C-alpha positions in Angstrom: -0.1 0.0 -0.1 1.3 3.5 -0.8 2.7 5.6 2.0 0.1 8.0 3.9 1.1 11.1 2.4 0.8 9.6 -1.0 -2.9 8.8 -0.3 -3.5 12.5 0.8 -1.9 14.0 -2.4 -3.7 11.4 -4.5 -7.1 12.3 -2.8 -6.5 16.2 -3.6 -5.8 15.2 -7.3 -9.1 13.1 -7.2 -10.9 16.1 -5.7 -9.3 18.4 -8.1 -10.3 16.2 -11.0 -14.1 16.1 -10.3 -15.8 19.4 -10.0 -19.0 17.7 -10.7 -20.3 14.1 -10.4 -19.8 13.5 -14.1 -16.3 14.3 -13.7 -15.7 12.4 -10.7 -17.1 9.3 -12.3 -15.0 10.1 -15.3 -12.0 10.1 -13.0 -13.1 6.8 -11.3 -13.5 5.0 -14.6 -9.8 6.4 -15.6 -8.4 4.8 -12.6 -10.6 1.6 -13.0 -9.3 0.9 -16.5 -5.9 1.5 -15.5 -6.4 -0.8 -12.7 -7.5 -3.8 -15.0 -11.3 -3.3 -14.9 -13.4 -3.3 -18.3 -16.5 -1.4 -19.0 -19.8 -3.3 -19.1 -23.0 -2.0 -20.9 -26.6 -2.2 -19.4 -28.0 -2.7 -22.8 -25.8 -5.9 -23.6 -25.8 -9.3 -22.1 -22.8 -9.9 -19.8 -20.3 -12.8 -19.6 -19.0 -12.7 -16.0 -16.2 -15.2 -14.9 -14.6 -15.5 -11.5 -12.0 -12.9 -10.9 -13.4 -10.8 -13.5 -12.8 -6.9 -12.9 -15.6 -4.9 -14.3 -17.7 -1.5 -14.1 -20.9 -0.1 -15.4 -22.0 3.5 -15.5 -25.6 4.8 -15.5 -26.6 8.8 -15.8 -22.7 9.7 -16.1 -22.8 10.3 -12.3 -23.2 7.0 -10.8 -20.8 3.9 -11.3 -20.8 0.2 -9.9 -17.6 -1.6 -10.0 -16.9 -5.1 -8.8 -14.4 -7.8 -8.6 -16.2 -11.2 -9.1 -15.5 -13.7 -6.7 -14.1 -17.2 -6.7 -17.2 -18.6 -5.4 -20.8 -18.0 -6.3 -22.4 -14.9 -4.4 -25.5 -17.3 -3.5 -22.7 -19.3 -1.5 -20.3 -16.6 -0.7 -22.2 -13.4 -0.9 -21.2 -9.8 -1.5 -18.8 -7.4 0.3 -20.0 -3.7 -0.7 -18.9 -0.3 0.0 -21.1 2.5 -1.0 -20.8 6.2 -1.4 -22.0 9.3 -3.2 -20.4 11.5 -6.2 -22.5 14.7 -5.6 -22.1 17.5 -3.4 -24.1 20.7 -2.6 -23.6 23.3 -5.1 -25.2 25.7 -7.2 -26.3 24.7 -11.0 -27.3 26.6 -14.0 -31.0 27.0 -15.1 -31.9 25.8 -18.8 -32.6 29.6 -19.6 -29.6 31.1 -17.8 -29.1 34.6 -19.3 -30.1 37.2 -17.0 -29.0 41.2 -17.1 -29.1 43.5 -14.3 -27.9 47.3 -14.2 -25.3 46.8 -16.6 -24.0 43.2 -15.4 -24.5 39.9 -17.1 -25.7 37.1 -14.8 -26.4 33.5 -14.7 -29.8 32.1 -13.3 -28.8 29.3 -10.8 -30.5 26.8 -8.9 -29.5 25.6 -5.4 -28.9 21.9 -5.3 -29.0 20.1 -2.1 -28.0 21.6 1.4 -25.9 24.5 0.4 -24.4 26.9 3.0 -25.2 30.0 1.0 -22.8 32.6 2.2 -19.9 30.4 1.6 -20.6 30.7 -2.3 -20.1 34.6 -2.1 -16.7 36.0 -2.9 -15.3 33.0 -4.4 -13.5 32.7 -7.7 -16.2 30.4 -9.5 -16.1 28.7 -12.6 -18.3 26.3 -14.5 -18.1 22.5 -15.3 -20.6 19.8 -16.4 -21.8 18.0 -19.6 -23.2 19.2 -22.5 -25.6 17.2 -25.2 -24.8 18.0 -28.6 -27.0 17.4 -31.7 -27.0 13.7 -32.8 -27.4 12.8 -29.0 -23.2 13.1 -28.3 -22.8 14.1 -24.5 -19.3 15.7 -23.7 -17.8 16.9 -20.5 -16.9 20.4 -20.3 -14.8 22.5 -17.7 -13.4 26.1 -17.5 -10.5 26.1 -15.7 -10.5 29.8 -14.9 -12.5 32.0 -12.8 -15.5 32.9 -14.9 -17.9 34.1 -12.4 -18.5 35.3 -8.9 -21.6 36.2 -6.6 -20.4 39.6 -4.8 -21.3 40.3 -1.1 -23.1 43.5 -0.9 -20.7 46.2 1.2 -21.0 46.4 5.0 -21.8 50.0 4.5 -24.9 48.9 2.9 -25.7 46.2 5.5 -24.6 47.1 8.5 -26.3 44.3 10.5 -24.2 41.7 8.7 -21.9 41.0 11.4 -24.5 40.6 14.2 -27.3 39.3 12.1 -25.5 37.2 9.9 -26.0 37.4 5.9 -29.7 37.9 5.1 -29.7 35.9 1.9 -32.8 34.9 -0.5 -31.7 32.1 -2.9 -33.5 33.8 -5.8 -32.4 37.2 -5.7 -28.9 37.1 -3.7 -27.1 33.9 -5.2 -27.2 35.2 -9.2 -23.6 35.2 -10.3 -22.0 37.9 -11.9 -20.9 36.4 -15.6 -19.6 39.7 -17.0 -20.5 43.3 -18.2 -23.5 44.0 -20.5 -27.2 44.3 -21.0 -29.9 42.0 -22.2 -29.0 43.0 -25.8 -25.5 41.5 -25.6 -25.1 39.2 -28.3 -22.6 36.9 -26.1 -24.3 33.9 -24.3 -23.6 30.8 -22.4 -24.2 28.6 -25.2 -21.3 30.7 -27.3 -18.8 29.9 -24.3 -19.8 26.2 -24.3 -19.3 25.9 -28.0 -16.1 27.3 -28.1 -14.6 25.4 -25.1 -16.1 22.3 -27.3 -14.8 23.3 -30.6 -18.5 23.1 -32.0 -21.0 25.5 -33.6 -23.3 27.2 -31.2 -26.6 25.7 -32.9 -25.0 22.1 -31.9 -25.2 22.9 -28.3 -28.7 21.4 -27.2 -28.8 21.3 -23.6 -26.3 21.3 -20.6 -26.1 20.0 -16.9 -23.6 22.6 -15.6 -22.3 23.2 -12.0 -20.5 26.1 -10.4 -17.4 25.2 -8.5 -14.6 26.9 -6.6 -11.6 27.2 -8.8 -9.1 26.9 -5.9 -7.6 23.6 -5.8 -7.3 21.4 -2.8 -4.6 22.0 -0.9 -2.7 20.9 2.7 -3.2 23.6 5.6 -2.3 24.0 9.4 1.1 24.7 11.0 2.3 21.0 9.9 0.2 20.6 6.7 -2.1 18.2 8.9 -5.0 19.5 7.6 -6.8 19.1 4.1 -8.8 22.2 3.0 -10.9 21.0 -0.3 -14.2 21.6 -1.8 -16.4 18.2 -2.2 -14.8 16.1 0.7 -18.3 15.5 1.5 -18.2 12.8 -0.2 -15.6 12.6 -2.8 -12.9 11.5 0.1 -15.3 8.4 0.7 -15.3 7.6 -3.0 -11.9 8.0 -3.2 -11.1 5.7 -0.3 -13.6 3.1 -1.9 -11.8 3.0 -5.2 -8.3 3.1 -3.6 -9.4 0.0 -1.3 -11.1 -2.0 -4.3 -7.9 -1.6 -6.2 -5.9 -2.4 -3.4 -7.6 -5.4 -2.3 -5.7 -7.6 -4.8 -7.0 -11.1 -6.5 -10.4 -12.2 -6.2 -11.5 -13.9 -2.7 -14.5 -15.8 -2.2 -17.1 -13.0 -2.1 -17.8 -11.0 -4.9 -16.4 -7.2 -3.9 -18.5 -4.3 -5.0 -18.0 -0.6 -4.9 -21.1 1.5 -5.6 -20.9 5.4 -6.1 -24.3 7.2 -6.5 -25.4 10.4 -7.7 -28.2 12.5 -6.1 -27.5 11.4 -2.6 -27.6 15.2 -1.5 -31.2 15.6 -2.8 -32.9 12.4 -1.8 -31.5 9.6 -4.1 -34.9 9.7 -5.9 -33.6 9.1 -9.5 -32.9 6.9 -12.2 -29.3 6.7 -11.0 -29.9 7.4 -7.2 -29.5 4.8 -4.6 -33.2 4.4 -4.6 -33.2 3.4 -8.0 -32.7 -0.5 -9.0 -29.4 0.1 -10.4 -27.2 -1.7 -7.9 -29.7 -4.5 -7.1 -30.1 -5.1 -11.1 -26.3 -5.5 -11.4 -26.0 -7.7 -8.6 -28.7 -9.7 -9.9 -26.9 -10.3 -13.0 -23.6 -11.0 -11.2 -25.5 -13.7 -9.2 -26.8 -15.2 -11.9 -23.7 -15.7 -14.0 -22.5 -18.7 -11.9 -23.2 -22.0 -12.9 -23.8 -23.5 -9.5 -25.7 -20.1 -8.7 -28.8 -22.3 -7.8 -32.5 -21.3 -7.2 -33.3 -17.5 -5.7 -29.4 -17.0 -6.3 -29.8 -13.0 -5.6 -32.3 -13.4 -2.4 -29.8 -15.8 -1.1 -26.7 -13.7 -2.3 -28.2 -10.6 -0.2 -28.7 -12.6 3.2 -24.8 -13.6 3.1 -24.0 -9.7 2.4 -22.4 -7.0 4.0 -22.3 -3.2 2.9 -20.3 -0.3 4.2 -21.8 2.8 3.8 -19.0 5.4 3.4 -20.1 9.1 3.9 -18.3 11.8 5.8 -18.6 12.3 9.4 -19.5 15.3 11.8 -15.9 16.0 13.8 -16.9 18.1 17.1 -16.2 21.9 16.0 -14.1 23.5 18.6 -16.2 26.6 18.8 -19.5 24.8 18.9 -18.6 21.7 21.1 -22.1 21.7 22.4 -23.5 20.8 19.2 -22.4 17.2 19.7 -23.4 14.6 22.4 -20.4 14.7 24.7 -19.7 11.0 24.7 -19.9 10.6 20.7 -17.8 13.5 19.7 -15.4 12.5 16.8 -12.3 14.3 16.7 -10.1 15.4 13.6 -7.0 13.1 13.2 -8.3 10.3 15.5 -9.6 8.0 12.5 -12.8 6.3 11.0 -16.1 7.0 12.7 -19.1 4.6 13.0 -22.2 6.4 12.7 -25.3 5.1 14.9 -29.0 6.1 15.1 -31.6 4.0 16.6 -34.1 5.6 14.7 -32.5 4.2 11.5 -31.1 7.5 9.9 -28.1 5.5 10.1 -28.0 1.6 9.1 -25.6 0.5 11.7 -26.5 -2.5 13.9 -24.4 -4.4 16.5 -23.2 -6.9 14.2 -22.4 -4.7 11.3 -20.5 -2.3 13.6 -18.3 -5.2 14.8 -17.4 -6.3 11.5 -16.0 -2.7 10.6 -14.7 -2.1 14.2 -12.4 -5.5 13.9 -11.4 -4.6 10.5 -10.2 -1.1 12.0 -8.5 -2.9 14.8 -6.7 -5.4 12.5 -5.2 -2.5 10.5 -4.3 -0.5 14.0 -7.2 1.9 14.4 -9.8 1.9 16.9 -12.8 3.6 15.2 -14.6 6.6 16.9 -18.5 6.9 17.3 -21.0 9.5 16.5 -24.3 9.6 17.6 -26.7 12.8 17.4 -27.7 14.8 20.3 -31.5 13.8 21.5 -32.6 17.3 20.7 -31.0 17.6 17.3 -32.0 15.9 14.1 -30.0 13.5 12.6 -28.8 13.6 8.9 -28.8 10.4 6.6 -27.2 8.4 3.8 -27.7 5.8 1.3 -27.0 3.2 4.0 -30.7 2.9 5.2 -31.7 3.2 1.6 -29.9 0.4 0.5 -30.6 -1.8 3.7 -34.0 -1.4 3.3 -34.3 -2.1 -0.6 -32.1 -5.2 -0.6 -32.1 -6.5 3.1 -28.3 -6.7 3.0 -26.6 -5.8 6.7 -25.1 -2.4 6.7 -23.1 -0.4 8.8 -22.7 3.8 8.4 -19.2 5.0 8.5 -17.3 8.1 7.6 -14.0 10.0 8.3 -14.5 13.2 10.6 -14.7 16.7 8.9 -15.5 20.1 9.6 -17.4 22.7 7.2 -19.6 20.0 6.0 -21.8 21.5 2.8 -19.4 24.5 2.8 -18.2 25.8 -0.8 -14.9 24.9 1.1 -14.6 22.1 3.9 -11.8 20.7 5.7 -10.6 17.4 7.2 -7.3 15.7 8.6 -4.8 14.6 6.4 -4.0 11.9 8.8 -7.7 10.6 8.4 -7.1 9.6 5.0 -5.0 6.4 5.1 -6.8 4.7 8.0 -10.3 4.8 6.4 -8.3 3.3 3.1 -6.9 0.6 5.1 -10.0 -0.3 7.0 -12.2 -0.5 3.8 -9.4 -2.5 2.3 -9.4 -4.8 5.0 -13.4 -5.2 4.8 -13.1 -6.0 1.1 -10.3 -8.5 2.1 -12.3 -10.6 4.7 -11.6 -14.2 3.8 -15.3 -15.0 4.8 -18.3 -13.0 5.7 -19.9 -13.3 9.1 -23.1 -15.3 9.2 -26.2 -13.2 9.2 -27.7 -14.6 12.3 -24.5 -13.3 14.2 
């Protein structure tokens, strides 16, 4: 396995390569192809043999990759890691051109639980995908500051420091793209056609996100912190893919990584965790073995384990009272097991034990997170997947601060322990019995 510092640098490169879910999946597939995986097409019949390394993409922002086990999943089960590729951000509306008082602007929509004010006064750009005539879809990103959402001067908002920014998403989160008026002949489609070297008339539709052009970097007096956008949840995607490629040759169980789009908005989509995408992939894998037997998929699910990897809330030094005192994960202290009795997290005792033992075997003792009784709890793809497939699931994550900010932070020392733990889970010689 690579040195810890190498994992941190690789994580930052991974984040910088993924300003949108589409770019993140493109980077994942690039890494998988380099590690000997081949792409499958959902529309075609699949031929899967033990030890086969494959992946399949849906919707551009969701990917499922797997290493077929030496035994049929109906006998040995699946061991899965789930994460998500999307992050809260601002997305361009279909009719984006807006002009106001000599400024050309872009109409945007808030995607997910954005902390609005963190997007003010940032050097922002655009990235996403463009669909051209003929149906071709191409990725695009402008690697330069292209727009900005300027703060209002304190002289015109004297109460901002005491009352906080009073923002209306429709009126105050409109990025400034340049100078001009409504009769200006320039357009976003013109920018896109220039970037893709096509005629403006060939640009049919687009799915574009705003992103901060400042790259991920190390911070802190001893470079012990990672300052980056989209740590939630590209850090978990990076750990999952790193673990899958590091786990080596196939074991008895089939190893799977599922990275979903649309988690931040409820997963209710054809490519989200509430879709049948993962279960259909696993069904095709389970049925590919000659000795699969009857009810192969149901039997496989009953023998399986899923690790839902999504970032965890580290205790904030300025807001420590927001945490339960006994369950306050700290930066730099390793992976976190997340528990909620009301099933916002899918963790139970046996599933938590599997992950804890995997951590111990790699020299780490996991932390625990439970929300205060008087504060609501967030959720993950864990309960969704557990309910849909009946697979025992544990929710885990690396601790971080500034979750859902335009730029977030985590500890560099937490990157490698999570990769080690996930690699250990994928390398289990035998999954625990479901009755354990």
